[in-house]
C-alpha positions in Angstrom: 50.9 123.4 102.8 49.4 122.6 99.4 53.0 122.1 98.2 53.8 119.8 101.1 50.5 117.8 100.5 51.5 117.3 96.8 54.9 116.0 97.8 53.4 113.6 100.3 50.9 112.4 97.7 53.8 111.9 95.2 55.7 109.8 97.8 52.5 107.7 98.5 52.0 107.1 94.8 55.6 106.0 94.2 55.5 103.7 97.2 52.1 102.2 96.1 53.6 101.5 92.6 56.5 99.7 94.3 59.2 102.0 92.7 62.7 101.7 93.9 63.4 103.8 97.0 65.9 105.9 95.1 63.0 107.6 93.2 61.9 109.2 96.5 65.2 111.1 96.8 63.8 114.0 94.8 60.6 114.1 96.8 62.6 114.2 100.1 64.7 117.0 98.6 61.5 119.0 97.9 60.4 118.4 101.5 63.8 119.7 102.7 63.3 122.8 100.5 59.8 123.2 101.9 61.1 123.2 105.5 64.1 125.4 104.6 61.6 128.2 103.8 59.9 128.0 107.2 61.2 129.7 110.3 62.8 127.5 113.0 62.6 124.3 110.8 66.4 123.7 110.3 66.1 120.3 112.0 63.4 119.1 109.6 65.2 120.6 106.6 68.4 118.8 107.6 66.5 115.5 108.3 64.9 115.4 104.8 68.1 116.5 103.0 70.1 113.8 104.7 67.5 111.2 103.8 67.6 112.4 100.2 71.4 112.4 100.2 71.5 108.8 101.5 69.2 107.6 98.8 71.0 109.5 96.1 74.3 108.0 97.0 72.8 104.5 96.7 72.8 104.7 92.8 75.6 106.2 90.8 73.5 107.1 87.7 71.0 108.8 89.9 73.5 110.6 92.2 74.8 112.7 89.4 71.4 114.4 89.2 70.4 114.5 92.9 73.6 115.0 94.8 74.4 118.5 93.5 70.8 119.6 94.1 71.1 118.5 97.7 74.4 120.4 98.2 73.0 123.4 96.3 70.8 124.1 99.4 73.9 125.1 101.4 77.2 124.4 99.6 77.3 126.0 96.2 80.9 125.2 95.1 80.5 121.5 96.1 77.2 121.5 94.2 78.9 122.8 91.0 81.7 120.2 91.4 79.0 117.5 91.2 77.3 119.1 88.3 80.6 119.3 86.4 81.2 115.5 87.0 77.6 114.8 85.9 78.2 116.7 82.6 81.5 114.7 82.1 79.6 111.4 82.7 76.9 112.5 80.2 79.5 113.4 77.6 81.0 109.8 77.9 77.7 108.2 77.1 77.4 106.7 73.5 74.0 108.3 73.0 73.8 112.0 74.2 71.1 112.7 76.7 70.4 116.3 75.6 67.4 116.9 77.9 69.4 115.8 81.0 72.3 117.9 79.9 69.9 120.8 79.6 68.5 120.2 83.1 72.0 120.1 84.6 73.0 123.4 82.9 69.7 124.9 84.2 70.5 123.7 87.7 74.0 125.2 87.4 72.3 128.5 86.6 70.2 128.1 89.7 73.3 127.4 91.8 75.0 130.7 90.6 71.7 132.6 91.0 71.2 131.2 94.6 74.7 132.1 95.5 74.3 135.6 94.1 71.3 136.0 96.4 73.4 135.0 99.4 76.7 136.7 98.5 75.1 139.7 96.7 77.6 139.4 93.8 76.4 140.6 90.4 79.0 138.6 88.4 77.4 135.4 89.6 74.1 136.5 88.0 75.9 136.9 84.7 77.2 133.3 85.0 73.7 132.1 85.9 72.3 133.7 82.8 75.0 132.1 80.6 74.1 128.7 82.0 70.3 129.3 81.6 71.0 130.3 78.0 73.1 127.1 77.3 70.2 125.1 78.8 67.7 126.9 76.7 69.7 126.3 73.5 70.0 122.6 74.2 66.2 122.5 74.9 65.2 124.3 71.7 64.8 121.1 69.6 63.2 118.9 72.2 61.6 121.0 74.9 58.0 121.9 75.1 56.9 125.6 74.7 56.1 125.7 78.4 59.6 124.4 79.4 61.2 127.0 77.1 59.0 129.8 78.5 60.0 128.7 82.0 63.7 129.2 81.0 62.8 132.6 79.6 61.2 133.4 82.9 64.3 132.6 85.0 66.5 134.5 82.6 64.1 137.5 82.8 64.2 137.3 86.6 68.0 137.3 86.6 68.0 140.4 84.4 65.5 142.0 86.8 67.8 141.3 89.7 70.6 143.0 87.7 68.2 146.0 87.2 68.5 145.5 83.4 64.7 146.0 83.0 64.6 146.3 79.2 66.4 142.9 78.8 64.1 141.4 81.5 60.9 142.6 79.7 62.2 141.4 76.4 62.9 137.9 77.8 59.5 137.8 79.5 57.9 138.7 76.1 59.8 135.9 74.4 58.4 133.5 77.0 54.9 134.7 76.6 55.1 134.5 72.8 56.1 130.8 73.1 52.9 130.0 74.9 50.6 131.8 72.5 49.9 129.7 69.4 
């Protein structure tokens, strides 16, 4: 419930600031994820993901980031199709948005990792790790130590799921070393 309260607080702040409604799409997506984790809450999950989807589709520049995340909750291949188009759109920009590209690669990793959890396919975890590493390498110049440590954490967790414990421990140690000055 603390997570839900923080989302509702975020929505209230954005509304009080008079921000465009499209900026609520991510909060609605978080609410959908919150309800997805609860038993017998499929209707609430569907309601908030549809609301997020409607707002995301209202703005082309925003939809490239939000749409695949909405579909990632249930439709992995469709999600990745949207991520691929988001990467293409980013590559066409005159000024590269490296941090956004890094986030999209990270989310592609999440997509493969989530599908591996559902399908129980080991090769999907290897793809997830490859995308997490690509995200991490893009983030090396601009990301904060905490962001990079977060990437080390998800890579470590993926190795853990592969039962490659030495690689997992090594990755966790890299993450910890980033946070210790």
